[in-house]
N, C-alpha and C positions, 0 to 999 in steps of 0.2 A: 555287318556294315549298317544295316537298317537299324539295329538295336543301338549302335553308337550314335546314329543320326537322331534317334528318339531321345537319347540321353542329352545330347547337345541342345536339342530343342527345349527340354526341361530346364537345363541350366540357364537358358536365355529367358524363359518366360515364367517358370513356376517359382514363386517366391518361397513357398514352403520347402521345396527341394533345396533352395539356395541357403536355407538356414543351417542345414547340417553340413559341417565341414569335417570330412573324414580325418584329416590330419590332426584335429583337435579332440580326438576321442580320449576320455578320461575315466571311464568306468561303466558299471551297469547298475540299474535299479534292482535291488533285491527285495524291496518291500514298498508297497504303494497303497495309499488310501485317498480319500477325496480331498484331504488337507495337506498331507505330508508325504515325502518320499525319502527312503533310505538308500544311499548310494554306496557301493563298494568301489574304491579306487586304489591306485597303486602309485608309489613314489616315482616310479619311472614315467608313468603317464603324466603325472603332475609336473615332473621336471620338463617334459617335452613341451608343455604349454606355459612354462615359466611360473608354475604354481597356480593354486586355486584360492584366491583371497576370500576372506569372510564377506558375506553379503553379495558375492559374485552371482551372476546369472548362469544357469546351466540349461541345456536342452536335452530332453529325453525322447527317443523315438524307437519304434520297433523296426523301422526300415533303415537301410544304409544308402548312401549315394549310389551304390552299385546295383541295388535291387528295387529302387523306388518305382521303376516303370512296371514291375511285375507284382507289387504287393496289392493285397485286397484293399478296396476303397475304405473299409473300416479302419485300416491301419495307417491311412494317410493323414496323420496328425502329429504334432510335436508338442510335448508338454513343457511349459516354461517353469523353471524352478529357481529358487533363491537359496543360496547356501546359508544356513543358520548356525551350524556348528558341527561337532563330530558326534558319531554314535558308536556304540560298542558292537564289535563283531563277536560271534560265538567263540572263536578261537583266540580272542584277545588275551584271555587269562593265561592260556598256554604260551602265547607269544611273550607276554611280560615275564613269565617264569623262565623262559629260554634266555631272555636278555639278562635277567638278574643272575642266572647261573653262569652265563658267559662273563659278566663283569666280575663276579666273585672268583672265577678261575683264571683271571688274567695273571700272567707272570711278568709282563712288561707293560708299561703305561701306553706306549704307542707301538702296536705290532707292526713289523716290517712286512713288505710285500711278499706274498706267498704264505704268510703266517697269520692271515686275518682270522677273526674270531668266529665267522660263520662260513659254511660252505655255500655254494651258489644256490642250491635248492632251498636251504633254510632261509637264506637271505631274501630270496624272492617271496617266500611266504610271509616273512616279517614285514615286507614293504606294503602289504595290503592294509587299508584302513577304511573307516566308514564315515560318511557325511550325512547330516540331517538337513533336509531341504524342505522349504515351504512351496507348495503348489501355487503358482500365480495365475495359471490359466492354460488354455489349449489353443495353439495355432492350427488353422485349417483353411483350406481353399473353398470358396463359395462364389459362384458366378465369376470365376476367373480373378477373384480378388482375395487377398490375404485377410483373414478374420482372426480375432482373438477373443475367445470366451473367457470369462473370469473364473472358470472352474474346470472340472473335467467331467465329461458326460458318462464315461464308463471306463473300466480298466480290467485287464485280464491278469489274474494272479500268476498264471503259468507262463506268460509271455516274457521273452527276454527283451529288455529295453536298453539300448546303448545310450550313454550319456556323453555329451559333447560340451566343450567350453567355447562359447561363441566369441569370435574376434572379428575385427575389421567390419566389412559390410554386413555380416550377419548380426553383429552386436549393434551396429548403427540402425538396422531395421527394427530390432527389438526395442531399443530405448526411445526411438522416435516414432513408434507405431501410433497411428491414429485410425480409429475404426472408420470404415467407409461411410457409415451413416453419420458419424460425427463430422467427417469432412464435408459432406453435403450440407449438413445443418450449419456449419461454420460459414459456408459460402452464402447461405440464405441470411444468416445473421449479419454478415458484412454488407450484403445488399441492402438490408434494412437500415444499416448505419450510413448508407450512402456511398459504400465502397464497392465499385464494380470491377476494379482492376484486380489481377491475380497477384496477391501479396505472399511471397514465399515465407516459410517459417524461418525464424532467425536463430542463430547460434548464440548461446549464452555461456557455454562451457564444454567440458569434455568429461567422459565417464571416469569416475575415480571410486574404487571400492574401499580403500583403506588409507589410513594416515601414513603408513609406511609405503612410500611412493618410489620403489626401487626397480621392480621387475616388470610389472604389467603395463607401465607407462614409460619405460626407459627411453624410447625413441619417440620423436614427434609423430612419426607415422602410426605409432601404436595408440595414440590419443584419439579416441572415437568421439566425434562431435555430438552434443546434445542440443536439439533445437526446440523452440517453443512456437506454437501456432499463434500468430498475431491476434486472432479472434478470441483467444483465451483471456486477453487482458482488457479489451474494451467492453464497458458496461459490466464489469466483473469485480470481485473482491479478491485481493491478493495479500497474503500475510507473509512478511519477511521477518523471520524469527531467529533470535540468537543473541549471544552475549556481545557486549561492546567490543569493538575492534576485531570482529570475525567476518566482516565483509557485507554487512547489511547496506551501508550507504553505497558501496560499490555496485550492488545489485540494483538499487533504486536508480542510480545513474545510468546503468545499462538500459533499464526499462524506459526511462525518459528519452533516451536517444532513439530507441526502437520506435516508440510512439511517434516521435517527431519524424522519423524516416517514413512511417506509414502515411502520416499526414502529407508529407511532401510528395511522395510517390503518387498518391491518389488524389492530390489537389483537394483534399478534404480538411477543413479546419478542425483540429482537435486541440482544445485548450488544456493546458496542464498547470495546476496550481500546487506549488511546493511549500509546505510549512517547514521552513528551514530553521530548526531550533539551534543549531550550532554554527550557522553561517557558512557551511562547507559547500553549498550549492551556489550561493551568491558570490562567494569569494574564493580565489585560489588559496590553497594552504599546503603545508608540508606533507600532509597525509596523501595527497593526490597531485598529479601533475597538471591539473587544470580544473576549472569549475564549469558548471553548466552555463552560467551567465557569460563566461568568456567564449565558450564554443559557439553558443547561439546568441551572440551579442545583438544581432539585428532583430531577432525574434523574441527577445527576452525583456521583461519589465520587472524591475526590482523595487521592493518597498521596505522601508524601515521605520521604526518608531522614533528614531532620533535623526536629525538632519545629517545628511552625508552626500558627498558628490556621487552622482550616478544613481541615486535612490530617490524614489518618490515618497512623500509622507504617507504612512499608513493610517494616521489619525485623521479625524474629521474636524472641520471648522464648525464649532457650535453656533457661531453667528450665522452660518449659512445652512447647515444641516440641523435645522431647529429640532425636529422630532427626535432624531438620533441623539443629539446632545442632551435633550431633556430626559430621555429614557435613561441615559448613562448617569446623569446627575441623580435622578431618583433612586437608581440602584445603589449608587455610592452612599447616599444618605441613609437608605434602609439597611445597608450592611453595617454602618457605624452610627446608629441613632444616638445623638447627644443633645437632643432638645425635644420637648413635648409641646412646643408652642403651637397654638391653633393656626397661626399664619403658615407655618411650615407644613402642617397637615393639609391645609388648603392647597398649598403649592404642589404637594405630592399627588393631588387628585385633579390637577388641571388637564386641559387638552389643548394642543397646538395644531390640531388638524384644521387645515384651511377650508372654510366653508365656500359655497358657491358664490362667485362674484356677483351673480344676479341678485342675490339677497344682500343688498347694500348695507343694511343695518348690521347684520351679523358679520359681514366682511369688515366693516369699519371697526367693530369691537375687537375682531381678531387682529387687525393691524395695530391697534393700540396695545393689546396684550403682548404681541410680539415685540413691539418697541420697548415696553417696560422690561420685558424679559432680557432684551439685549443690554439695557441699562444696568440690570441686575448682574449680568455676566461681567460687564465692565467694572462694576463696583467690586466684584469678587476677584478681580485681577486676571481675567481671561484675556490673553493677548489679542490684539487686533491690529490691522494695518493703520499707519498714521493718518491716512486720509479717509478712513471709514466714516461714512455718514448714514444717518437713518432719517426716515420721514414717517409721519403718522397723521391721520386726519383729525382735525379739531374744528369746532365751530367758533364763530366770532365771540359768543358769550363766554366760552371757556377761556379763550385767549385774553379777553378783557380782564378776567379775574386773575389769571396766572401771570401772563406776560404778553402784552400787546405787541412787543417787538418781534415775536415769533410769527412768521408768516404761515399761511395755510399750506404752503409747500414744504415747510420745515427745512429739510436738508441740514440737520444738526450734527455736530460731532457727538460722540458718546458722552463726553464730559458735559456738553451743553444740554444734552437730553437728560442726563442724570439730574442736573440742577433744576431743569424745568419740571421734571416729574416730582422732585422733592417739594417744590413750591405747590404743585398741584395737590400733593398729599396734604399739605397744611390747609388747603381750601377745599378738600374733597367734598365737604357737605354743601358747598356753594356752587358746585359744577353740575350742570344739567345738560342732557342731550336734547335734541329738538322735539322728542316725544315726551318731555317732561320728567324723564327718569334720570337718576344720578348718572353722570358721565362715566365715573369710575365704578366698575363692578367689583364684587367682593374679591375675586381672584386677583384683580389688578391692585386693589388696596393691600392685599397680603404681600404681593411682591414689593410694593412701595415700602411697606413696613419692614421687609427684609433688607431693603437698601438702606433704610434709616436705622436698622437694628433697634426699632421701637415698635411695640404693638399699638393698637388703636387707642390705648389708654396712656401712651407715651412711656410705657415701662420697658426697660432694656431686655432684649433677648439676643441670641446669637445671630439671628438674621442671615445675612449673606455668607457668613463664615461657615455655614454648613455645606456650602458649595465648594469649598477649597479642595476637598479630597478628589474632586473630579477634574481639576485643572490639568492633570497629567494625561488625560484622555483627549485633550484639545490641541489643535494646531491652527495657526492663522494662515498657513500656506496651502490652502485648499479651497476650491470653489464648488466642487460637486462631491457627492457621497462616495467614499472610497470603495464601498461594496459594489455600488453600481458601476464604477469605473473598472474595477477588477473583472466583473462579470462581462463587461463589454470586451475587454481584452481576451478573455477566454472564448467568447463567441467568435472572435476573429482568429482563433488558433494560436494565440501567443502562449509563451511559457512565462508564467508569473511566479516570482519567488518572493515569499514573505520572509525576510531576514529577521527572525525573532531572537537572535543571539544577544541582542542588546536591548536594554529597557526593562521596565518593571515586569516581573513574572505574572503578577495578577492581571495586569493590563494585557499581557500577551495572551493569556487564556481567554479573556473576555473578547478581545478583538478576533481571535481565531474562530471562536464560536459564532460571533456576529456575522463574520464574512461567510462562513460555511452555511449558516442559516439562510442568508440572502441568496446564495447560489442554489441551495436546495429548493427554496420556495419559488424562486424565479423559474427554474426548470420545471417544477411541478405545475406552476401556473400555465406555462407554455404547453405542457402536455394536456392539461385539462381543457385548454381552449382548442384542442384538436390540432395544434401545430407541432412541429418536430423540434424537440429541444436540442441544444448544441451538444456535441460530444466533449465531455470534460473528464479529466483524470485528476484526482486529488491524492497527494502524497503526504502522509503524516508520520512522524517519528514519535517515540515514547507514547505510543497509542494507548497504552493501558490507562493513562491519565484522562483520556478523552472518551474511550469506549469501554471503560472498566465495568466490573460486575455491579458497582453501586449505581451506575447510570441507568435511568429509566429508558425503556425502549422508545418512549415518546420524546426523549431529548434529541437535540439536533444531530449529534454525531452518530448515535445508534440508529437514528432514522435514515441517515445517509448510507450507513453500512447495510441496513436491512432493505431499504426501499429505493436507494439511489439508482440501481441498475435499470429500473423501469423508466427513469428519466434520463438515461444515457450518462449517468455519473458513475465513473469507476473509482474504486478506493484501493489504494496501496498503503497498507499500514505496517509499521515496523515496531517491534517491541522485544524485550527479553523476558517478559513476564507473561507467559502463555496463560497461566491460570487466572490472571487478573483481568483478561479480556472477557467481555460479556459472552457467556456460552452460546447465546442465540446468534451472535455475530460469527463466532468460530464455526458454528454449524452451517452457516450460509456462505462460508469462504470457499471459493472454487480453486484458488491457486495457493500453494504453500512452498516457501523456500526457507529451509531450516538449516542453520549452521550449529556450532557448538552451544550446548546448554549445560550449565554447571550444577543444576539442581535436579535431584531425582523426582522431586514433587512436580516440577515443570515438565520433565520427561514423561511422567505418568499421565499428566493431563494431555500432552501431545499424542501419546500412544492410543488415546481414545478415537483418533481420527485415521481413517484409511489404514495403511499398513506401516505406519511410523513405528509401531511397536517392534518391528524387525530391527530397528536401528537404535534401540534404547541405549545399549552399552556403548555403541560407537559415538553417539551424540554426546555422552558424558565424557568420554575419554579424549576424543579427537578435537584439538584446539586449533587446527590448521586454518589460517585465514582463507576464506572462500570455499572451503570443503563443505558442501551443502547436500541436503537430501531434498529433492524437488518432486512435488506432485502438482500437475497442472490439470485443468479441466479436461483436456483431450487425452492426457496420459492415463492409462488404466492402472498404474501402480507407481510407487515411489522409485525414483532413480537417483543413485548417489553420484554426484558430479563435482568437479572443480570449476567454480565460476570464473570466467575469463576476467582478467583485470581490465577495468575501464580505461580505454586508451584515447584520450582527447585528441592527440596528434593524428591518429588514424582517422578519426571521425572528421577532423578538419580537412584532411586530404581528400576523403571521399566526397565531402560536400563541395570542395573546390572543383573536383573533376566532373561533377554532375552538370 
C-alpha cells in the first residue's frame, strides 16, 4: 500500500517519471554511443502506437513506470531520440531469404485462412526490425525541476533500455520544454523590456512528423500543441524560410497578432512595421480571410506610394523636407549622370543645413538659397499646392535693381519668385549685400543658371532637366517627414504597414532603406543618450534582396539584423533563398521557421545550422502548406509542426471579449 502511495506521489510530482508511458512501449536499444542509438522494434508494437513516423521523438530509459521508485539514482534519466531511418539487424539477411523462399513457393496468389505462408513463430521473428536514431539529449531531475542536457553523460553497454513512443502530455512536455535557467532569464529580459506581467507561451501549431498525415494525427485530441515563448521574439531575429505559397505569410501574421496581444496585455507599446511587398497585410485578398489592417483597424496606419483612400502618402514633400528631397535628387542625378556642367557639379555639393538663427548673416543667405531651390523645384515641375507662397530676405538696394514692387515681406507665389529670381540673375553683378559683397553667392547663381538652362556665359545646358528623374519621389500631400512620422507611430505602439505592392520598384527599395535607416539611427541615438529605446518589430519579405551576401555589414539592413537587438529592434525576415542571406546574419538568427525548400543547395546551406540536417530529405519532399520545422531561442532542438492557419475572425472575437 505504501509503495502504491509512493508511485502515486511520483505520478503527480515527478516530470521525469511522467515521460515514460508504459502503454507506448516500442522496443529496446541494442546499440548506443554518444551520438546515435540503434533500436530493435516489432510490427506489433508499432501497430499498437499507430506506427513510428520518420523524424518522430522516442524516449529510452533503463527504468519502467513500475520500478522507478526502486532504481538507482544513476539510472534516473531518460534519453531523447529522433528517428532518422532504419538499420540492419544481424538476422535480416536470413529473414529476407525466408521471405523470398516463401514467395517463390506460393501455389496461390492469396492464401486462405489456415494456409498462411508463415507459422506463428517464424512470423514473429520476421516482424522485428531496426531503427537508427539520433541522440538529442538527456532528461533528468535536478532541484525538483526537469532538465534537459544536449548530450548524454555516460551509458552502459550491458544495460537493457526500453524505448517508448511519447504521446499526449509526455510529447507536449518534450516539444515545449524550456530550460529552467532560460525561463528565469526570459523573465529578466521581459522585465528589462518593461514587461512585468506573466505572459504565457502562445500556440502556433501542432506536432506533425510527416507529410502523410493519416494515423498519428487522426483525431483532434491526438494533435499535440507546440508553443513559443513570447520573449523569444522581442529584440530577436527570426527567419521564416520556404518556397512561395508554403505558409510564410501565414506565420508572419500569427507573429504580428501575438506581439499585439503581448502589447495589449502588458499595456506596453510595441510598434510593428510591416514591409508589405504584395499588399496582403494592408488589404484583404483571396488567399486569406482577412488582413492585418482590417483586424487592427484602430491601431493600424497604412502608407502607399500612390494616392489611395485609407492610405497616407509614403513620399516626402520636397518643398517641406528640404534636406531629404535634396539628398534624393543628388542620388538620382549621380545614378544617371547626363551632364558635366560646372553648375550641376556645384549644385551636387551644396548644403541646406539650417545655420543658427543668431548668426543673422548666414541665416539670411540660407533663406535665399532655400527660396531659389524651391523656385528650381517649381521650374522642374515638382507639384505644389495652389496657394503655396515663399518669402526671403532682401535689402532695399537689391529690390531697387530687380523689382521695387516686391516688398521686404515677399509672400510670393512660386511663379512670381521664379520670375523675380531670373531678373536677379540678369543683374547678379549689380546686387550687393550690406557688407559690400555680392548678394548672390556662387551656389545660388548655379541654381539660377539651372532654372534658366544657361550657364554664366549664357550657353545652353540641361539645367533643371537633370532633376526630372526625382519627381516620382515627391508628393505635395505632406507637411512633415514620413520617416519621423512613422517612427512616432511605432513609439506609440501602432502597427504600420508600408504597402509597397504598387509604385516604382527602385523607389520602393530606396524608401524602404531610408525609413529603416531613420528607425535604426533614432533608436541608436536614444540608446546612446542613456534613454530607453521603444520596442519595435520589423517584418520584411524577399529579405535576400535587402540582407544578401553582397551587402556590406555596415549597410542599413545588415546593421539592423546584426545590432538592432541592442536597441530593442526585432527583425522578422522571410525568404526562399537561404544561401543568399548574409552568413553573418544567419549565424546571429535566434528563431527559425522553415517550410518546403525545393533546392538541395538551399537545404545544404540550412543544414549548417542546429539540427536541420535531420530534416534535409523531408524539406525537399514535403510541399504541404504550413508543414514547418521550427527552432526557437528557448527550444533546444528542431520540432516539426503544422502551423495553425491564421484566423482573423477568432482574433476579432477575442479582442471583442476583452
